[in-house]
Residue frames as a rotation matrix with the C-alpha (Angstrom) as fourth column:
LEU 1
-0.732 0.585 0.349 74.13
-0.680 -0.658 -0.323 89.76
0.040 -0.474 0.880 -8.78
ARG 2
-0.817 0.558 -0.147 71.14
0.560 0.828 0.029 87.83
0.138 -0.058 -0.989 -7.47
LEU 3
-0.654 0.647 0.393 67.72
-0.390 -0.733 0.557 89.33
0.648 0.212 0.732 -8.09
LEU 4
-0.876 0.445 -0.188 65.23
0.392 0.426 -0.815 89.13
-0.283 -0.788 -0.547 -5.21
ALA 5
-0.691 0.700 -0.183 61.64
-0.705 -0.595 0.386 89.37
0.161 0.395 0.904 -6.48
ASP 6
-0.384 0.645 0.660 58.25
-0.287 0.596 -0.750 87.76
-0.878 -0.477 -0.044 -5.88
GLU 7
-0.333 0.285 0.899 55.93
0.685 0.728 0.023 86.06
-0.648 0.623 -0.438 -8.37
HIS 8
0.681 0.632 -0.371 54.83
0.233 -0.666 -0.708 89.40
-0.695 0.396 -0.601 -9.86
LEU 9
0.336 -0.641 -0.691 58.17
-0.907 -0.418 -0.053 89.57
-0.255 0.644 -0.721 -11.71
ALA 10
0.121 -0.204 0.972 58.60
-0.036 0.977 0.209 86.36
-0.992 -0.061 0.110 -13.66
GLY 11
0.606 0.180 0.774 59.38
0.640 0.467 -0.610 84.91
-0.471 0.866 0.168 -17.06
ALA 12
0.200 -0.520 0.830 60.65
0.874 -0.288 -0.391 87.19
0.442 0.804 0.397 -19.79
ALA 13
0.740 0.116 0.662 60.21
-0.074 -0.965 0.252 90.34
0.668 -0.235 -0.706 -17.70
ARG 14
0.883 -0.449 0.137 62.42
-0.097 0.112 0.989 88.94
-0.460 -0.886 0.055 -14.91
GLU 15
0.362 -0.770 0.525 65.02
0.866 0.486 0.116 87.85
-0.344 0.412 0.843 -17.45
GLN 16
0.411 -0.157 0.898 65.10
0.547 -0.745 -0.381 91.35
0.729 0.648 -0.220 -18.95
VAL 17
0.904 -0.069 0.421 65.67
-0.353 -0.676 0.647 92.90
0.240 -0.734 -0.636 -15.52
GLU 18
0.708 -0.667 0.232 68.48
0.244 0.540 0.806 90.43
-0.663 -0.514 0.545 -14.77
ILE 19
0.269 -0.598 0.755 70.17
0.959 0.090 -0.270 91.16
0.094 0.796 0.598 -18.11
LYS 20
0.600 0.024 0.800 69.87
0.167 -0.981 -0.096 94.91
0.783 0.191 -0.593 -17.54
LEU 21
0.927 -0.241 0.289 71.31
-0.349 -0.266 0.899 94.68
-0.140 -0.933 -0.331 -14.02
ALA 22
0.545 -0.755 0.365 74.15
0.597 0.655 0.462 92.40
-0.588 -0.034 0.808 -15.12
GLY 23
0.308 -0.392 0.867 75.04
0.822 -0.349 -0.450 94.82
0.479 0.851 0.215 -17.90
TRP 24
0.771 0.014 0.637 75.00
-0.201 -0.943 0.264 97.79
0.605 -0.332 -0.724 -15.54
PHE 25
0.881 -0.427 0.204 77.17
-0.127 0.202 0.971 95.98
-0.456 -0.881 0.124 -12.98
LYS 26
0.402 -0.747 0.529 79.71
0.878 0.479 0.009 94.94
-0.260 0.460 0.849 -15.59
ALA 27
0.332 -0.226 0.916 79.97
0.514 -0.771 -0.376 98.54
0.791 0.595 -0.140 -16.84
HIS 28
0.899 0.043 0.435 80.20
-0.316 -0.624 0.714 99.86
0.302 -0.780 -0.548 -13.26
LEU 29
0.719 -0.676 0.161 83.09
0.322 0.530 0.784 97.53
-0.615 -0.512 0.599 -12.47
ALA 30
0.231 -0.639 0.734 84.87
0.966 0.058 -0.253 98.45
0.118 0.767 0.630 -15.70
LYS 31
0.583 0.061 0.810 84.46
0.186 -0.981 -0.059 102.17
0.791 0.185 -0.583 -14.99
LEU 32
0.810 -0.180 0.558 85.82
-0.567 -0.481 0.669 102.08
0.148 -0.858 -0.492 -11.43
LEU 33
0.337 -0.678 0.653 88.10
-0.445 0.496 0.745 99.03
-0.829 -0.542 -0.135 -11.34
GLY 34
0.950 0.155 -0.270 88.79
-0.306 0.300 -0.903 98.41
-0.059 0.941 0.333 -15.03
PRO 35
0.169 -0.965 -0.202 92.61
-0.884 -0.057 -0.464 98.28
0.436 0.257 -0.862 -14.70
LEU 36
-0.279 -0.245 0.929 92.27
-0.755 0.654 -0.054 95.30
-0.594 -0.716 -0.367 -12.34
GLN 37
0.713 0.583 0.389 90.39
-0.189 0.694 -0.695 93.33
-0.675 0.422 0.605 -14.97
THR 38
0.749 -0.523 -0.407 93.30
-0.507 -0.057 -0.860 93.90
0.427 0.850 -0.309 -17.37
LEU 39
-0.173 -0.889 0.424 95.79
-0.972 0.084 -0.219 92.75
0.159 -0.450 -0.879 -14.73
GLU 40
0.335 0.350 0.875 93.97
-0.577 0.810 -0.103 89.44
-0.745 -0.470 0.474 -14.27
GLU 41
0.503 -0.173 0.847 94.93
0.601 0.774 -0.199 88.30
-0.621 0.609 0.493 -17.78
PRO 42
0.449 -0.385 -0.807 97.63
-0.471 -0.869 0.152 90.63
-0.760 0.311 -0.571 -19.13
ALA 43
0.986 0.014 0.166 98.58
0.129 0.564 -0.816 89.65
-0.105 0.826 0.554 -22.66
ASP 44
0.597 -0.790 0.140 102.02
-0.254 -0.352 -0.901 91.25
0.761 0.502 -0.411 -22.50
LEU 45
0.104 -0.558 0.824 103.22
-0.993 -0.102 0.056 89.80
0.053 -0.824 -0.564 -19.19
THR 46
0.462 -0.025 -0.887 104.81
-0.157 0.982 -0.109 86.43
0.873 0.189 0.449 -18.48
GLY 47
-0.264 -0.698 -0.666 106.35
0.471 0.509 -0.720 84.54
0.842 -0.504 0.195 -15.57
ALA 48
-0.523 -0.039 -0.852 106.74
0.848 -0.127 -0.515 86.32
-0.088 -0.991 0.100 -12.24
ALA 49
-0.978 0.164 -0.127 105.44
-0.175 -0.981 0.087 89.62
-0.110 0.107 0.988 -13.66
ARG 50
-0.410 0.872 -0.267 102.21
-0.281 0.158 0.947 87.96
0.868 0.463 0.181 -14.76
GLY 51
-0.150 0.311 -0.938 101.83
0.764 0.639 0.090 86.32
0.628 -0.703 -0.334 -11.36
LEU 52
-0.799 -0.189 -0.571 102.37
0.535 -0.657 -0.531 89.62
-0.274 -0.730 0.626 -9.56
ALA 53
-0.855 0.518 0.022 99.83
-0.416 -0.711 0.567 91.36
0.309 0.476 0.823 -11.77
PHE 54
-0.146 0.832 -0.535 97.24
0.130 0.552 0.824 88.71
0.981 0.051 -0.189 -10.93
GLN 55
-0.286 -0.005 -0.958 97.94
0.931 0.235 -0.280 89.01
0.227 -0.972 -0.062 -7.18
ILE 56
-0.973 -0.044 -0.226 97.57
0.097 -0.968 -0.230 92.80
-0.209 -0.245 0.947 -7.35
ALA 57
-0.546 0.833 -0.092 94.23
-0.446 -0.196 0.873 92.35
0.709 0.518 0.479 -9.08
GLU 58
-0.047 0.506 -0.861 93.15
0.531 0.743 0.407 89.79
0.846 -0.438 -0.303 -6.47
SER 59
-0.441 -0.199 -0.875 94.12
0.884 -0.265 -0.385 92.30
-0.155 -0.943 0.293 -3.75
LEU 60
0.572 0.815 0.097 91.93
0.814 -0.549 -0.189 94.95
-0.101 0.187 -0.977 -5.40
GLY 61
0.649 -0.327 0.687 94.86
0.310 -0.711 -0.631 97.12
0.695 0.622 -0.360 -6.44
VAL 62
0.360 -0.557 0.749 96.78
-0.844 -0.536 0.007 97.32
0.397 -0.635 -0.663 -3.13
LEU 63
0.795 -0.161 -0.585 99.23
0.205 0.979 0.009 94.51
0.571 -0.127 0.811 -2.32
GLU 64
0.824 -0.539 0.175 101.65
-0.376 -0.288 0.881 94.43
-0.424 -0.792 -0.440 0.64
ARG 65
0.424 -0.737 -0.526 105.16
-0.761 0.025 -0.648 94.22
0.491 0.675 -0.550 -0.76
SER 66
-0.347 -0.594 0.725 106.28
-0.902 0.423 -0.085 91.95
-0.256 -0.684 -0.683 2.10
ARG 67
0.413 0.608 0.678 103.91
-0.372 0.792 -0.484 89.24
-0.832 -0.052 0.553 0.81
VAL 68
0.949 -0.036 0.314 105.66
0.298 0.433 -0.850 89.10
-0.105 0.900 0.422 -2.56
ALA 69
0.590 -0.766 -0.256 109.20
-0.529 -0.605 0.595 90.20
-0.611 -0.216 -0.762 -1.65
GLU 70
-0.228 -0.727 0.648 110.89
0.093 0.646 0.758 87.24
-0.969 0.233 -0.080 -3.35
GLU 71
0.324 0.425 0.845 108.85
0.873 0.211 -0.440 87.63
-0.366 0.880 -0.302 -6.53
VAL 72
0.985 0.026 -0.170 109.73
-0.020 -0.965 -0.262 91.32
-0.171 0.262 -0.950 -6.71
LYS 73
0.238 -0.971 -0.006 113.44
-0.459 -0.118 0.880 90.54
-0.856 -0.207 -0.474 -6.28
SER 74
-0.187 -0.312 0.931 113.28
0.486 0.794 0.364 88.14
-0.854 0.521 0.003 -9.20
LEU 75
0.796 0.574 0.192 111.98
0.456 -0.360 -0.814 90.76
-0.398 0.736 -0.548 -11.65
ASP 76
-0.383 -0.879 0.284 114.37
0.890 -0.269 0.368 92.15
-0.247 0.394 0.885 -14.23
GLN 77
-0.728 0.034 -0.685 114.15
0.017 -0.998 -0.067 95.74
-0.685 -0.060 0.726 -15.47
ASP 78
-0.883 0.430 -0.190 112.05
-0.237 -0.058 0.970 94.81
0.406 0.901 0.153 -18.51
ALA 79
-0.373 0.769 -0.520 109.47
0.742 0.583 0.331 93.08
0.557 -0.263 -0.788 -16.31
ARG 80
-0.400 0.179 -0.899 109.33
0.710 -0.559 -0.427 96.05
-0.579 -0.809 0.096 -13.94
ALA 81
-0.894 0.032 -0.447 108.86
-0.262 -0.847 0.463 98.42
-0.364 0.531 0.765 -16.87
ALA 82
-0.727 0.659 -0.193 106.05
0.110 0.389 0.915 96.26
0.678 0.643 -0.356 -18.25
LEU 83
-0.208 0.644 -0.736 104.26
0.969 0.237 -0.067 96.32
0.131 -0.728 -0.673 -14.89
ARG 84
-0.593 -0.045 -0.804 104.70
0.327 -0.926 -0.189 100.10
-0.736 -0.375 0.564 -14.67
ARG 85
-0.959 0.260 -0.114 103.06
-0.210 -0.378 0.902 100.42
0.191 0.889 0.416 -18.09
HIS 86
-0.300 0.881 -0.365 100.01
0.577 0.473 0.666 98.81
0.760 -0.011 -0.650 -16.49
GLY 87
0.265 0.419 0.869 99.97
-0.271 -0.832 0.484 101.62
0.925 -0.364 -0.107 -13.93
ILE 88
0.767 0.003 -0.642 101.59
0.530 0.562 0.635 99.68
0.363 -0.827 0.429 -11.09
ARG 89
0.446 -0.621 0.645 103.73
-0.611 -0.738 -0.287 101.64
0.654 -0.266 -0.709 -8.61
PHE 90
0.243 -0.489 -0.838 106.54
0.586 0.763 -0.275 99.90
0.773 -0.424 0.472 -6.70
GLY 91
0.538 -0.043 0.842 106.55
-0.560 -0.764 0.319 101.41
0.630 -0.643 -0.435 -3.21
ALA 92
-0.569 -0.798 0.200 108.65
-0.648 0.285 -0.706 100.45
0.506 -0.531 -0.680 -0.21
TYR 93
-0.736 0.342 0.584 105.60
-0.433 0.426 -0.795 98.94
-0.521 -0.838 -0.165 1.50
HIS 94
0.207 0.891 0.403 103.07
0.024 0.407 -0.913 98.26
-0.978 0.199 0.063 -1.25
LEU 95
-0.951 -0.143 0.273 102.61
0.277 -0.010 0.961 97.50
-0.134 0.990 0.050 -4.89
TYR 96
-0.133 0.946 -0.297 99.59
0.479 -0.201 -0.855 99.54
-0.868 -0.256 -0.426 -5.91
VAL 97
-0.319 0.167 0.933 97.76
0.908 -0.227 0.352 101.27
0.270 0.960 -0.079 -8.74
PRO 98
-0.869 -0.096 -0.485 97.72
0.323 -0.853 -0.410 105.03
-0.374 -0.513 0.772 -8.00
GLY 99
-0.826 0.563 -0.022 94.89
-0.361 -0.499 0.788 105.64
0.432 0.659 0.616 -10.44
LEU 100
-0.076 0.824 -0.562 92.64
0.270 0.559 0.784 103.44
0.960 -0.092 -0.265 -8.30
LEU 101
-0.672 -0.211 -0.710 93.19
0.732 -0.042 -0.680 105.33
0.114 -0.977 0.183 -5.03
LYS 102
-0.766 0.493 0.414 90.37
-0.364 -0.862 0.352 107.77
0.530 0.119 0.840 -5.81
PRO 103
-0.602 0.545 0.583 87.26
-0.681 0.030 -0.732 107.62
-0.416 -0.838 0.353 -3.58
GLY 104
0.345 0.843 -0.413 85.04
-0.938 0.287 -0.196 105.83
-0.047 0.455 0.889 -6.10
PRO 105
0.151 -0.350 -0.925 87.28
-0.409 0.829 -0.381 102.84
0.900 0.436 -0.018 -6.83
ARG 106
-0.840 -0.543 0.020 88.29
-0.235 0.330 -0.914 102.45
0.490 -0.772 -0.405 -3.17
ALA 107
-0.363 0.788 0.498 84.70
-0.862 -0.081 -0.500 102.57
-0.353 -0.611 0.709 -1.92
LEU 108
0.574 0.574 -0.584 83.72
-0.772 0.617 -0.152 99.83
0.273 0.538 0.797 -4.37
ALA 109
-0.176 -0.731 -0.660 86.82
-0.276 0.680 -0.679 97.79
0.945 0.062 -0.321 -3.52
ALA 110
-0.857 -0.118 0.501 86.04
-0.508 0.042 -0.860 98.02
0.081 -0.992 -0.096 0.21
LEU 111
0.097 0.977 0.191 82.45
-0.939 0.154 -0.307 96.94
-0.329 -0.150 0.932 -0.39
LEU 112
0.501 0.042 -0.864 83.54
-0.565 0.772 -0.291 93.97
0.655 0.634 0.410 -2.52
TRP 113
-0.600 -0.772 -0.208 86.08
-0.278 0.445 -0.851 92.95
0.750 -0.453 -0.482 0.14
ALA 114
-0.661 0.398 0.636 83.44
-0.709 -0.052 -0.704 93.14
-0.247 -0.916 0.316 2.87
LEU 115
0.410 0.870 -0.276 80.94
-0.912 0.385 -0.142 91.11
-0.018 0.310 0.951 0.85
LYS 116
0.274 -0.386 -0.881 83.52
-0.330 0.822 -0.463 88.35
0.903 0.418 0.098 0.43
HIS 117
-0.568 -0.737 -0.367 84.94
0.120 0.367 -0.923 88.36
0.815 -0.568 -0.120 3.95
GLY 118
-0.934 0.176 -0.311 82.07
0.319 0.021 -0.947 89.18
-0.160 -0.984 -0.076 6.25
GLY 119
-0.089 0.962 0.258 79.03
0.991 0.059 0.123 90.58
0.103 0.266 -0.958 4.51
PRO 120
-0.017 0.149 0.989 77.53
0.380 -0.914 0.144 94.08
0.925 0.378 -0.041 4.32
ASP 121
0.913 0.374 0.165 77.40
-0.020 -0.363 0.931 94.28
0.408 -0.853 -0.324 8.12
THR 122
0.169 -0.936 -0.308 81.21
0.828 0.304 -0.471 94.07
0.535 -0.175 0.827 8.44
HIS 123
0.600 0.064 -0.797 82.23
0.679 -0.568 0.465 96.28
-0.423 -0.821 -0.384 11.35
GLY 124
-0.107 -0.668 -0.737 83.54
0.211 -0.739 0.639 99.67
-0.972 -0.087 0.220 10.23
LEU 125
-0.319 -0.063 0.946 82.52
0.917 0.233 0.325 99.36
-0.241 0.970 -0.016 6.57
SER 126
0.588 0.648 0.484 80.33
0.761 -0.646 -0.060 102.45
0.274 0.403 -0.873 6.33
ASP 127
0.844 -0.294 -0.448 82.65
0.065 -0.774 0.630 104.64
-0.532 -0.561 -0.634 8.44
ILE 128
-0.143 -0.976 0.166 85.81
0.321 0.113 0.940 103.62
-0.936 0.188 0.297 6.60
VAL 129
-0.177 0.158 0.971 84.21
0.984 0.034 0.173 104.09
-0.006 0.987 -0.162 3.19
HIS 130
0.831 0.548 0.094 82.89
0.543 -0.837 0.076 107.51
0.120 -0.012 -0.993 4.25
LEU 131
0.615 -0.665 -0.423 86.27
-0.030 -0.556 0.831 108.65
-0.788 -0.498 -0.362 5.61
ALA 132
-0.329 -0.749 0.575 88.12
0.591 0.312 0.744 107.33
-0.736 0.585 0.340 2.58
ALA 133
0.117 0.485 0.866 85.69
0.978 -0.209 -0.015 109.16
0.173 0.849 -0.499 0.27
SER 134
0.863 0.240 -0.444 86.34
0.381 -0.887 0.262 112.41
-0.331 -0.396 -0.857 2.11
GLY 135
0.707 -0.648 0.283 89.82
0.099 -0.305 -0.947 112.60
0.700 0.697 -0.152 0.60
ARG 136
0.768 -0.434 0.471 91.60
-0.621 -0.327 0.712 112.43
-0.155 -0.839 -0.521 3.95
THR 137
0.200 -0.805 -0.558 95.15
-0.625 0.334 -0.706 111.13
0.755 0.490 -0.437 3.88
SER 138
-0.840 -0.335 -0.427 94.93
0.072 0.711 -0.699 109.45
0.537 -0.618 -0.574 7.29
ILE 139
0.160 0.958 0.239 92.04
-0.478 -0.137 0.867 108.42
0.863 -0.254 0.436 9.51
PRO 140
-0.172 -0.182 0.968 91.63
-0.979 0.144 -0.147 107.27
-0.113 -0.973 -0.203 13.14
LEU 141
-0.761 -0.182 -0.622 91.93
-0.323 0.939 0.121 103.53
0.562 0.293 -0.773 13.65
ASP 142
0.369 0.828 0.421 88.90
-0.922 0.268 0.280 101.47
0.119 -0.492 0.863 14.63
LYS 143
-0.568 -0.770 0.291 90.57
-0.808 0.588 -0.023 98.47
-0.154 -0.248 -0.957 16.27
GLU 144
-0.141 0.596 0.791 87.50
-0.172 0.772 -0.612 96.28
-0.975 -0.222 -0.007 15.78
ALA 145
0.749 0.383 -0.541 87.49
-0.562 -0.068 -0.825 96.78
-0.352 0.921 0.164 12.01
PRO 146
0.697 -0.503 0.511 89.43
0.539 0.838 0.089 94.17
-0.473 0.213 0.855 9.98
LYS 147
-0.088 -0.825 -0.558 92.84
-0.087 -0.551 0.830 95.31
-0.992 0.122 -0.024 8.75
GLY 148
-0.638 -0.129 0.759 92.00
0.657 0.423 0.624 93.83
-0.402 0.897 -0.185 5.37
LEU 149
0.459 0.864 0.207 89.11
0.877 -0.403 -0.259 96.27
-0.141 0.300 -0.943 5.06
TYR 150
0.548 -0.353 -0.758 91.48
-0.051 -0.919 0.392 99.20
-0.835 -0.176 -0.522 5.57
ARG 151
-0.564 -0.810 0.162 93.77
0.082 0.140 0.987 97.82
-0.822 0.570 -0.012 2.87
ALA 152
-0.284 0.541 0.792 90.86
0.943 0.307 0.129 97.38
-0.173 0.783 -0.597 0.47
ALA 153
0.779 0.593 -0.203 89.93
0.572 -0.805 -0.157 101.01
-0.256 0.006 -0.967 1.12
GLY 154
0.564 -0.635 0.528 93.51
0.350 -0.395 -0.849 102.01
0.748 0.663 0.000 0.21
PHE 155
0.555 -0.314 0.770 94.90
-0.721 -0.643 0.257 102.49
0.415 -0.698 -0.583 3.73
ARG 156
-0.058 -0.636 -0.770 97.63
0.231 0.741 -0.630 100.89
0.971 -0.215 0.104 5.87
VAL 157
0.915 0.378 -0.141 97.19
0.192 -0.101 0.976 100.49
0.355 -0.920 -0.165 9.63
CYS 158
-0.178 -0.975 0.133 100.01
0.353 -0.189 -0.916 102.36
0.918 -0.117 0.378 11.42
GLY 159
-0.966 -0.197 -0.165 99.67
0.212 -0.248 -0.945 102.51
0.146 -0.949 0.281 15.17
GLU 160
-0.481 0.813 -0.328 96.57
0.396 -0.132 -0.909 104.47
-0.782 -0.567 -0.259 16.14
ARG 161
0.121 0.509 -0.852 95.87
-0.611 -0.638 -0.468 105.68
-0.782 0.577 0.234 12.62
ALA 162
0.235 -0.058 0.970 95.49
0.685 0.718 -0.123 104.33
-0.689 0.694 0.208 9.11
LEU 163
-0.199 -0.428 -0.882 97.42
-0.345 -0.811 0.472 106.09
-0.917 0.398 0.014 6.33
ARG 164
0.881 0.421 -0.217 96.55
-0.315 0.179 -0.932 106.09
-0.353 0.889 0.291 2.66
VAL 165
0.629 -0.668 0.397 99.15
0.589 0.743 0.318 103.87
-0.507 0.034 0.861 1.00
ASP 166
0.394 -0.517 0.760 100.52
0.693 -0.376 -0.615 106.51
0.604 0.769 0.210 -1.39
ILE 167
0.684 -0.117 0.720 100.86
-0.427 -0.865 0.264 108.97
0.592 -0.488 -0.642 1.50
LEU 168
0.879 -0.392 0.271 102.68
-0.034 0.515 0.856 106.34
-0.476 -0.762 0.440 3.56
GLU 169
0.451 -0.738 0.502 105.23
0.893 0.384 -0.237 105.97
-0.018 0.555 0.832 0.76
ARG 170
0.360 -0.287 0.888 105.73
0.235 -0.893 -0.384 109.76
0.903 0.347 -0.254 0.60
LEU 171
0.865 -0.035 0.500 106.07
-0.479 -0.352 0.804 109.92
0.148 -0.936 -0.321 4.39
ALA 172
0.757 -0.615 0.220 108.70
0.454 0.738 0.500 107.19
-0.470 -0.279 0.838 4.28
ASP 173
0.353 -0.627 0.694 110.60
0.772 -0.223 -0.595 109.25
0.528 0.746 0.406 1.70
LEU 174
0.499 -0.138 0.856 110.76
-0.350 -0.935 0.054 112.10
0.793 -0.326 -0.515 4.25
VAL 175
0.877 -0.087 0.473 111.65
-0.445 0.225 0.867 109.89
-0.182 -0.970 0.159 7.23
ARG 176
0.855 -0.512 0.082 114.27
0.517 0.827 -0.220 107.71
0.045 0.230 0.972 5.52
PRO 177
0.165 -0.867 0.470 116.96
0.376 -0.385 -0.843 110.38
0.912 0.316 0.262 5.00
ALA 178
0.404 0.035 0.914 116.29
-0.669 -0.670 0.322 111.80
0.624 -0.742 -0.247 8.47
ILE 179
0.885 -0.022 0.464 117.02
-0.361 0.599 0.715 108.51
-0.294 -0.801 0.522 10.24
SER 180
0.735 -0.645 0.210 120.01
0.674 0.658 -0.335 107.64
0.078 0.388 0.918 8.01
TYR 181
0.603 -0.516 0.608 121.80
-0.163 -0.826 -0.539 110.95
0.781 0.226 -0.582 8.59
ARG 182
0.591 -0.521 -0.616 125.03
0.807 0.386 0.447 110.67
0.006 -0.761 0.648 10.59
PRO 183
0.963 -0.242 -0.119 126.78
-0.225 -0.964 0.140 113.88
-0.149 -0.108 -0.983 11.75
GLY 184
0.189 -0.981 -0.038 130.30
-0.728 -0.166 0.665 114.10
-0.659 -0.098 -0.746 10.40
THR 185
-0.537 -0.344 0.770 129.75
0.146 0.861 0.487 111.15
-0.831 0.374 -0.412 8.08
THR 186
0.209 0.709 0.674 126.79
0.891 0.146 -0.430 111.92
-0.403 0.690 -0.601 5.85
PRO 187
-0.797 -0.562 0.219 127.73
0.600 -0.702 0.383 114.62
-0.061 0.437 0.897 3.30
GLY 188
-0.429 0.614 0.663 125.71
0.283 -0.605 0.744 117.80
0.858 0.507 0.086 2.96
GLU 189
-0.613 0.294 0.734 123.36
-0.696 -0.640 -0.325 119.64
0.374 -0.710 0.597 5.26
PRO 190
-0.907 0.343 0.243 121.20
0.100 0.739 -0.666 117.64
-0.408 -0.580 -0.705 7.72
PRO 191
-0.653 0.743 0.150 117.82
0.255 0.030 0.966 116.80
0.714 0.669 -0.209 6.18
ALA 192
-0.265 0.656 0.707 114.67
-0.800 -0.559 0.218 118.08
0.539 -0.507 0.673 7.84
GLY 193
0.760 0.644 0.092 113.84
-0.557 0.571 0.602 115.93
0.335 -0.509 0.793 10.85
ALA 194
0.130 -0.785 -0.606 117.37
0.133 0.619 -0.774 114.59
0.983 0.020 0.185 11.37
ALA 195
0.881 0.210 0.423 118.12
-0.388 -0.188 0.902 113.76
0.269 -0.959 -0.084 15.01
ASP 196
0.086 -0.972 0.219 121.84
-0.992 -0.103 -0.068 113.09
0.089 -0.212 -0.973 15.00
GLY 197
-0.545 -0.366 -0.754 121.51
-0.492 0.868 -0.066 109.43
0.679 0.335 -0.653 14.19
ASP 198
-0.966 0.260 0.001 118.95
0.135 0.505 -0.853 108.74
-0.222 -0.823 -0.523 16.92
GLY 199
-0.119 0.976 0.183 115.58
0.810 0.202 -0.550 108.29
-0.574 0.082 -0.815 15.23
PHE 200
-0.635 -0.043 0.771 114.01
0.582 -0.682 0.442 111.40
0.507 0.730 0.459 13.73
THR 201
-0.753 0.403 -0.520 112.09
0.177 -0.636 -0.751 114.50
-0.634 -0.658 0.407 14.72
VAL 202
0.016 0.847 0.531 108.56
0.953 0.148 -0.265 114.97
-0.303 0.510 -0.805 13.39
THR 203
-0.921 -0.355 -0.159 108.42
0.272 -0.881 0.388 117.99
-0.278 0.314 0.908 11.07
GLY 204
-0.263 0.841 -0.472 105.59
-0.395 -0.540 -0.743 120.21
-0.880 -0.009 0.474 9.91
ALA 205
-0.392 0.064 -0.918 105.90
-0.913 0.093 0.397 118.74
0.110 0.994 0.022 6.42
MET 206
-0.944 0.013 -0.330 105.25
0.029 0.999 -0.042 115.25
0.329 -0.049 -0.943 7.82
THR 207
-0.638 0.748 -0.182 102.18
0.363 0.083 -0.928 116.23
-0.679 -0.658 -0.325 9.86
SER 208
-0.230 0.538 -0.811 100.82
-0.705 -0.667 -0.242 118.27
-0.671 0.516 0.532 6.96
LEU 209
-0.700 -0.117 -0.704 101.24
-0.645 0.527 0.553 115.29
0.306 0.842 -0.445 4.63
VAL 210
-0.825 0.346 -0.446 99.31
0.400 0.916 -0.028 112.90
0.399 -0.202 -0.894 6.85
GLY 211
-0.226 0.821 0.524 96.77
-0.154 -0.561 0.813 115.48
0.962 0.103 0.253 8.00
CYS 212
0.741 0.448 -0.500 97.17
0.426 0.262 0.866 115.05
0.519 -0.855 0.003 11.76
SER 213
0.763 -0.463 0.452 99.13
-0.630 -0.688 0.360 116.44
0.144 -0.560 -0.816 14.71
C-alpha cells in the first residue's frame, strides 16, 4: 500500500498510519486469500507438486489445467493427495481451490488481478465483481473485458457466457456421459441428454445448474 497524504500528516503520525494500514491489509489478505499464501511456500510439498502449488497461488486460486497438463501427468498418487490436503481440486478444465470461490475471495482476487494488469479502470471490473458477488453460476460475457479478469473472478469464458469454474466441472460431468453414449454398445439406460451418439441434448438439469436458458 502507498499512502497519499499532504504535509499535515508527517513524521511519527504518518508512520503510525502506514503501520496500521499495512497490518490491516495483511490481515485482510490472510482472511480472504490465506490458503494461497500457504501454497506459495508449502512445507510438505516437493518437486512438481510444489511447482503446481506455486502456480495455483500465482493464478489466484484458479489455474487452467491445459497450462500445466504435463506437470499434472507427472504427479503420483501421493503428490495428488498432498495437493488435495491443501484444498486443491483437480477438475477436467481447472485446478482450483473450492473454498476460495466465495464472493469475498473472488472479488479481492479480481481487484488484485486488475491492479496488476491494467489498473482500477480495467474494463468490466466493477460489473464482473458485482455479478460474481451475486452468487450467480453464469453471467453474460462482456467481450471487451479481459478473459484473465473473468478467471480471476472464478469464471471461465464459454461462448456468450462465463461459467463459474466449479459449475463448469459439474456441467461437464453431465455432458460427458451423454456424448459418450452409443446405442446398442453402451450398457444400461441412456443417460439424460443422450442423442444417439450425435452430440447431446440440453436438459433441464443443465440449464438449472448454469442458471440460464
